C-alpha positions as CSV (number, residue, x, y, z in Angstrom):
1,X,1.3,-44.4,8.6
2,X,2.5,-43.5,12.0
3,X,1.0,-41.0,14.4
4,X,3.8,-38.5,13.6
5,X,3.0,-38.6,9.9
6,X,-0.7,-37.8,10.6
7,X,0.2,-34.9,12.9
8,X,2.6,-33.5,10.4
9,X,-0.1,-33.7,7.7
10,X,-2.7,-32.1,10.0
11,X,-0.2,-29.3,10.9
12,X,0.5,-28.6,7.2
13,X,-3.2,-28.5,6.4
14,X,-3.8,-26.1,9.4
15,X,-0.9,-23.9,8.2
16,X,-2.2,-23.7,4.7
17,X,-5.8,-23.0,5.9
18,X,-4.5,-20.2,8.2
19,X,-2.6,-18.5,5.5
20,X,-5.7,-18.6,3.2
21,X,-7.9,-17.0,6.0
22,X,-5.5,-14.3,7.0
23,X,-6.7,-10.8,5.9
24,X,-4.8,-9.1,3.1
25,X,-4.4,-5.4,2.7
26,X,-2.0,-2.7,2.0
27,X,-0.1,-0.9,4.7
28,X,0.5,2.8,5.1
29,X,3.9,2.7,3.4
30,X,2.5,0.8,0.4
31,X,-0.4,3.3,0.1
32,X,1.9,6.3,0.3
33,X,4.3,4.7,-2.3
34,X,1.4,3.9,-4.6
35,X,-0.1,7.4,-4.4
36,X,3.3,9.1,-5.0
37,X,4.1,6.8,-7.9
38,X,0.6,7.3,-9.5
39,X,0.9,11.0,-8.9
40,X,4.0,11.3,-11.0
41,X,2.9,8.6,-13.5
42,X,5.2,5.8,-12.8
43,X,2.9,3.3,-11.0
44,X,3.8,-0.3,-12.0
45,X,1.1,-2.7,-13.3
46,X,1.8,-5.1,-10.5
47,X,1.4,-2.5,-7.8
48,X,-1.7,-1.2,-9.3
49,X,-3.2,-4.6,-9.5
50,X,-2.2,-5.3,-5.8
51,X,-3.9,-2.0,-4.8
52,X,-7.1,-2.8,-6.6
53,X,-7.1,-6.4,-5.2
54,X,-6.1,-5.8,-1.6
55,X,-6.6,-2.1,-0.9
56,X,-9.6,-0.1,0.1
57,X,-10.6,2.8,-2.2
58,X,-11.1,5.3,0.6
59,X,-7.5,4.8,1.8
60,X,-6.2,5.8,-1.6
61,X,-8.7,8.7,-1.9
62,X,-7.6,10.1,1.5
63,X,-3.9,9.6,0.8
64,X,-4.3,11.2,-2.6
65,X,-6.0,14.3,-1.1
66,X,-3.4,14.6,1.6
67,X,-0.6,14.1,-1.0
68,X,-2.1,16.8,-3.2
69,X,-2.5,19.3,-0.4
70,X,1.1,18.6,0.8
71,X,2.4,19.0,-2.8
72,X,0.6,22.4,-3.2
73,X,1.8,23.6,0.2
74,X,5.4,22.7,-0.8
75,X,5.0,24.7,-4.0
76,X,3.6,27.6,-2.1
77,X,6.5,27.6,0.3
78,X,9.0,27.3,-2.5
79,X,7.5,30.3,-4.3
80,X,7.4,32.3,-1.0
81,X,11.2,31.6,-0.5
82,X,12.0,32.6,-4.1
83,X,10.0,35.8,-3.8
84,X,11.6,36.6,-0.4
85,X,15.2,36.1,-1.7
86,X,14.8,38.0,-4.9
């Protein structure tokens, strides 16, 4: 074995160890997508498993509350526009 072979093996081992240590999680876009999909009942099993594995519950609770309030506000605006135009 040459020195370059050893350094390549050490680099590969360091890369695999770094990828194992890196924190996992869900981003804002993934949380919003999951909350919207779950809200209308089309959440996929793979995304649901990812959310439970990598996400934090309070992120989804807050996003669900914000999504619900936004949905209710949009319904309220829609009804107000319908009433105003009739």
